[in-house]
ZASEVEX-205230 format. One record per atom (N, C-alpha, C): z, x, y; residue number from 1; atom name; residue in one letter. Coordinates in steps of 0.2 Angstrom, whole numbers. Layout:
# residues N
Z,X,Y,NUM,CA,A
...
//
This chain:
# residues 122
0,4,-6,1,N,X
0,0,0,1,CA,X
0,4,6,1,C,X
-4,3,11,2,N,X
-4,7,17,2,CA,X
1,4,22,2,C,X
6,9,23,3,N,X
12,7,27,3,CA,X
11,6,34,3,C,X
5,8,37,4,N,X
4,8,44,4,CA,X
1,1,46,4,C,X
-1,-3,41,5,N,X
-4,-9,43,5,CA,X
2,-14,44,5,C,X
0,-19,49,6,N,X
5,-24,50,6,CA,X
7,-28,44,6,C,X
13,-30,43,7,N,X
15,-34,38,7,CA,X
18,-40,41,7,C,X
17,-46,37,8,N,X
20,-52,40,8,CA,X
25,-55,34,8,C,X
31,-56,36,9,N,X
36,-60,32,9,CA,X
34,-67,31,9,C,X
33,-69,25,10,N,X
32,-76,24,10,CA,X
38,-80,23,10,C,X
38,-86,27,11,N,X
44,-90,26,11,CA,X
44,-94,20,11,C,X
49,-94,16,12,N,X
49,-98,10,12,CA,X
55,-103,11,12,C,X
54,-109,10,13,N,X
59,-114,10,13,CA,X
61,-116,3,13,C,X
66,-113,1,14,N,X
69,-115,-6,14,CA,X
76,-115,-6,14,C,X
79,-119,-10,15,N,X
86,-119,-11,15,CA,X
88,-115,-17,15,C,X
94,-112,-17,16,N,X
97,-109,-23,16,CA,X
99,-114,-28,16,C,X
98,-113,-34,17,N,X
100,-118,-39,17,CA,X
107,-120,-38,17,C,X
109,-126,-40,18,N,X
116,-129,-39,18,CA,X
120,-125,-44,18,C,X
118,-124,-50,19,N,X
121,-121,-55,19,CA,X
118,-114,-57,19,C,X
121,-109,-58,20,N,X
118,-103,-61,20,CA,X
118,-103,-68,20,C,X
113,-101,-71,21,N,X
112,-101,-78,21,CA,X
117,-95,-81,21,C,X
121,-97,-85,22,N,X
126,-92,-88,22,CA,X
124,-89,-95,22,C,X
126,-83,-96,23,N,X
124,-80,-102,23,CA,X
130,-82,-107,23,C,X
129,-80,-113,24,N,X
134,-81,-118,24,CA,X
141,-77,-116,24,C,X
146,-81,-114,25,N,X
152,-77,-112,25,CA,X
155,-73,-118,25,C,X
154,-75,-124,26,N,X
156,-72,-130,26,CA,X
153,-65,-131,26,C,X
147,-64,-128,27,N,X
144,-58,-129,27,CA,X
146,-53,-124,27,C,X
150,-55,-119,28,N,X
151,-50,-113,28,CA,X
158,-47,-115,28,C,X
158,-40,-113,29,N,X
164,-37,-114,29,CA,X
170,-39,-109,29,C,X
168,-43,-104,30,N,X
173,-46,-99,30,CA,X
176,-52,-101,30,C,X
174,-55,-107,31,N,X
176,-61,-110,31,CA,X
184,-62,-110,31,C,X
187,-56,-111,32,N,X
195,-57,-112,32,CA,X
198,-56,-105,32,C,X
194,-53,-100,33,N,X
197,-52,-94,33,CA,X
195,-57,-88,33,C,X
189,-59,-88,34,N,X
187,-63,-82,34,CA,X
184,-69,-85,34,C,X
187,-75,-82,35,N,X
185,-81,-84,35,CA,X
178,-82,-82,35,C,X
173,-85,-87,36,N,X
166,-86,-86,36,CA,X
165,-91,-80,36,C,X
169,-96,-79,37,N,X
168,-100,-73,37,CA,X
169,-96,-67,37,C,X
174,-92,-66,38,N,X
175,-88,-60,38,CA,X
170,-83,-59,38,C,X
167,-80,-64,39,N,X
161,-76,-63,39,CA,X
155,-80,-61,39,C,X
154,-86,-63,40,N,X
149,-91,-60,40,CA,X
150,-92,-53,40,C,X
156,-93,-51,41,N,X
158,-94,-44,41,CA,X
156,-88,-39,41,C,X
158,-82,-42,42,N,X
157,-76,-39,42,CA,X
149,-75,-38,42,C,X
145,-76,-43,43,N,X
138,-75,-43,43,CA,X
135,-80,-38,43,C,X
138,-86,-38,44,N,X
135,-91,-33,44,CA,X
137,-89,-26,44,C,X
143,-86,-24,45,N,X
145,-84,-18,45,CA,X
140,-78,-16,45,C,X
139,-74,-20,46,N,X
134,-68,-19,46,CA,X
127,-70,-17,46,C,X
125,-75,-21,47,N,X
118,-78,-19,47,CA,X
118,-81,-12,47,C,X
123,-85,-11,48,N,X
124,-88,-4,48,CA,X
124,-83,1,48,C,X
127,-77,0,49,N,X
128,-72,5,49,CA,X
121,-69,6,49,C,X
117,-67,0,50,N,X
111,-65,0,50,CA,X
106,-69,4,50,C,X
106,-76,3,51,N,X
102,-80,7,51,CA,X
104,-80,14,51,C,X
110,-80,16,52,N,X
112,-80,23,52,CA,X
109,-74,26,52,C,X
110,-68,23,53,N,X
107,-62,26,53,CA,X
99,-62,27,53,C,X
96,-65,22,54,N,X
89,-66,22,54,CA,X
87,-70,28,54,C,X
90,-76,28,55,N,X
88,-81,34,55,CA,X
90,-77,41,55,C,X
95,-73,41,56,N,X
96,-70,48,56,CA,X
91,-65,49,56,C,X
89,-61,44,57,N,X
83,-56,46,57,CA,X
77,-60,47,57,C,X
76,-65,44,58,N,X
70,-69,45,58,CA,X
69,-72,52,58,C,X
75,-74,54,59,N,X
76,-77,61,59,CA,X
74,-71,66,59,C,X
77,-65,65,60,N,X
76,-60,70,60,CA,X
69,-58,70,60,C,X
66,-58,64,61,N,X
59,-56,64,61,CA,X
54,-61,68,61,C,X
56,-67,66,62,N,X
52,-73,69,62,CA,X
52,-74,76,62,C,X
58,-72,79,63,N,X
60,-72,86,63,CA,X
57,-66,90,63,C,X
55,-61,86,64,N,X
52,-55,89,64,CA,X
58,-50,91,64,C,X
64,-52,89,65,N,X
69,-47,90,65,CA,X
69,-41,86,65,C,X
66,-41,80,66,N,X
66,-36,75,66,CA,X
59,-35,73,66,C,X
57,-28,73,67,N,X
51,-26,71,67,CA,X
51,-23,64,67,C,X
47,-25,60,68,N,X
47,-21,53,68,CA,X
40,-18,52,68,C,X
40,-12,49,69,N,X
34,-9,48,69,CA,X
32,-10,41,69,C,X
37,-11,36,70,N,X
35,-12,29,70,CA,X
40,-16,26,70,C,X
38,-18,20,71,N,X
43,-21,15,71,CA,X
49,-16,13,71,C,X
47,-10,13,72,N,X
52,-5,11,72,CA,X
58,-5,17,72,C,X
56,-5,23,73,N,X
60,-6,28,73,CA,X
65,-12,28,73,C,X
61,-18,26,74,N,X
65,-24,26,74,CA,X
70,-23,21,74,C,X
69,-21,15,75,N,X
74,-20,9,75,CA,X
79,-15,11,75,C,X
78,-10,15,76,N,X
83,-5,17,76,CA,X
87,-9,22,76,C,X
85,-13,27,77,N,X
89,-16,31,77,CA,X
93,-21,28,77,C,X
90,-25,23,78,N,X
94,-30,19,78,CA,X
99,-27,16,78,C,X
98,-21,12,79,N,X
104,-18,9,79,CA,X
109,-16,13,79,C,X
107,-13,19,80,N,X
112,-11,24,80,CA,X
116,-17,26,80,C,X
113,-23,28,81,N,X
117,-29,30,81,CA,X
122,-31,24,81,C,X
120,-31,18,82,N,X
125,-32,13,82,CA,X
130,-27,12,82,C,X
129,-21,12,83,N,X
134,-15,12,83,CA,X
139,-16,18,83,C,X
136,-17,24,84,N,X
141,-17,29,84,CA,X
145,-24,29,84,C,X
143,-29,26,85,N,X
147,-35,25,85,CA,X
152,-34,20,85,C,X
150,-31,15,86,N,X
155,-30,9,86,CA,X
160,-24,11,86,C,X
159,-20,16,87,N,X
164,-15,18,87,CA,X
169,-18,23,87,C,X
169,-24,24,88,N,X
174,-27,29,88,CA,X
178,-32,25,88,C,X
184,-33,28,89,N,X
189,-37,25,89,CA,X
186,-45,25,89,C,X
183,-46,30,90,N,X
180,-53,31,90,CA,X
175,-54,25,90,C,X
171,-49,23,91,N,X
166,-50,18,91,CA,X
169,-51,11,91,C,X
174,-47,10,92,N,X
178,-48,4,92,CA,X
182,-54,4,92,C,X
185,-56,9,93,N,X
188,-63,10,93,CA,X
184,-69,8,93,C,X
177,-68,10,94,N,X
173,-74,9,94,CA,X
172,-74,1,94,C,X
171,-69,-2,95,N,X
170,-69,-9,95,CA,X
177,-72,-13,95,C,X
182,-69,-10,96,N,X
189,-72,-13,96,CA,X
189,-79,-12,96,C,X
188,-81,-6,97,N,X
189,-89,-5,97,CA,X
184,-93,-9,97,C,X
178,-90,-10,98,N,X
173,-94,-14,98,CA,X
175,-94,-21,98,C,X
179,-90,-24,99,N,X
182,-90,-30,99,CA,X
188,-93,-31,99,C,X
191,-96,-26,100,N,X
197,-100,-26,100,CA,X
203,-96,-24,100,C,X
203,-90,-21,101,N,X
208,-86,-19,101,CA,X
209,-86,-12,101,C,X
215,-86,-9,102,N,X
217,-86,-2,102,CA,X
220,-79,-1,102,C,X
218,-75,4,103,N,X
221,-69,5,103,CA,X
220,-68,13,103,C,X
225,-65,16,104,N,X
225,-63,23,104,CA,X
221,-56,23,104,C,X
218,-55,29,105,N,X
214,-49,29,105,CA,X
218,-43,28,105,C,X
225,-43,29,106,N,X
229,-37,28,106,CA,X
230,-36,21,106,C,X
230,-41,17,107,N,X
231,-41,9,107,CA,X
225,-38,6,107,C,X
219,-38,9,108,N,X
213,-36,5,108,CA,X
213,-28,5,108,C,X
212,-26,-1,109,N,X
211,-19,-2,109,CA,X
204,-17,-2,109,C,X
201,-14,3,110,N,X
194,-12,3,110,CA,X
192,-6,-2,110,C,X
197,-2,-4,111,N,X
196,3,-8,111,CA,X
201,3,-15,111,C,X
200,-2,-19,112,N,X
204,-2,-25,112,CA,X
202,4,-30,112,C,X
208,6,-33,113,N,X
207,11,-38,113,CA,X
204,9,-44,113,C,X
199,13,-47,114,N,X
197,11,-54,114,CA,X
202,13,-59,114,C,X
205,9,-63,115,N,X
210,10,-67,115,CA,X
207,11,-74,115,C,X
204,16,-76,116,N,X
201,17,-83,116,CA,X
206,18,-88,116,C,X
205,15,-94,117,N,X
209,15,-99,117,CA,X
208,22,-103,117,C,X
213,25,-105,118,N,X
212,31,-109,118,CA,X
210,29,-116,118,C,X
204,32,-119,119,N,X
202,30,-125,119,CA,X
202,36,-130,119,C,X
205,35,-136,120,N,X
205,41,-140,120,CA,X
198,44,-142,120,C,X
198,51,-142,121,N,X
192,54,-144,121,CA,X
190,53,-151,121,C,X
183,52,-151,122,N,X
181,50,-158,122,CA,X
178,57,-161,122,C,X
//
């Protein structure tokens, strides 16, 4: 693809599915730790967040406030928006609330530790 040509974002009007197809919870290593219904709520919240960022970028481009030279640049900006949102207490609070948890911004740990289990060597 020639990246110097002008690209146009196409406006697509579609709704996210009301329910997200779930995989077999019994096949997941998370089955004993994470409730499959909670995982569905988290996935739905993430899809809504993605749609929100997509609509925002679409509006900026349509209004002439943001110029994009390529789809690569769009994806980079999109990823940046998501990263910057998830690095905030407000972004994490949105996901928590979507999954049924209430937490004040002060209670949210933006840098939780990975607590790996020690496994015996084989």
